[in-house]
C-alpha angles and dihedrals in degrees: 000000000000090000091048091050092049090051091047092051090050091050093049091049090051092050091049090052092050091050093061113128114280092237090066092050092046096049108143117256120217113254117249108250090225092061114099119197132177148135132246121228090257091059100258112139123214139195124196124188118176110213124173098207125109092029119239093005130117134185121210126194132185109198120196108196093220132082139155096312090075094054118114119231091267092048102060103145097016096110090055092044091052089052090055092049093060086076093048105065145330130182095271098028108044124188113345094348094106092061092039090054092052091048091051087060091054092255119140124215109241095020104050101009124043147138140196141189122216134170096280107017146034115209134192119195135189127179118193144148117277092212093077100069095177091056091048091054091048093049090052089051089054090051088052092054092045085058097058115345107068111136108205094205111194094235091054093044092052092049092050093055089074092047092054093044090052090048088054093045093049090063096054095111138109092281091053093046090050090050091050091050090054095051100078089046097047100032102040113143093017133106088230090077092069098034107065104169097237087058132197119325090220088062092046090052096048109030114116130222087247092057091049091049091049092054090046094052092045095055110017095083128128095249088058095050140083123192116205129196121187125168151059096330135114111257093228091052091049093050091049090053091051094048094044094052107027108029092077094060107118111264094236117151121243119224113270114268107239119227112222116212117236124209107226121231105219099182138067115267132177137196135189120211124191130187122175092217095051108103096182128079118209146165125210133188117206127192122186109221118219114264 
């Protein structure tokens, strides 16, 4: 009983902490003086943060401020599909040449090169040594083409359908089913409930290259992007790389990201989820922060 009471006291303390007024949670933090931020004339924003560890290593991110929430009903899964297609052909690097180019630098897909799509963003990331300046320039050129020169060739699109379907199928396990069972409970009264980033496999099977290209051109515009540099690199060198490779992107305007209202749940709720294949017991406490 003593153990139970201690655990109960801990849980109540945790809940009390989480129920602090939103204004305390959202208190502004001072900006690190090493952080450099700015915006190019075409609307692209950038952030540079020099960091000496690990030595001679830099991480680059291209953030598109659009994810699955902005998909129309007939586009569910298109944001994620577009992300996949960045590795399947650009103007200068057709077909599999993007991945082959990374591999020729000693970079491994998944470890050094990766991407993901979420509800409100799509992000591309590359980590590489700063000592190989030619490689750094080439990687920046690839980022530039990801921004507005993807090709969406029909042969490549058709081949990628199977890759995405297999990615979806690989997650059909107890963990996935538990996650799916939580969604209506956690995401009730939100658009997120019907916009899971991986999308609908019917859409993946039927979407055309033209539809993918249309979504890409609608959202992959400089004013809807942020480029981030963190690592052992001089800030002036980093800014020069950004300007040399991304300032010439056409200053077209992306569509406006819509904000979807959320009905707040102002009371305590609970749910119990069972799955006969799930061998792990767990308890989770969720708190929806004010938006």
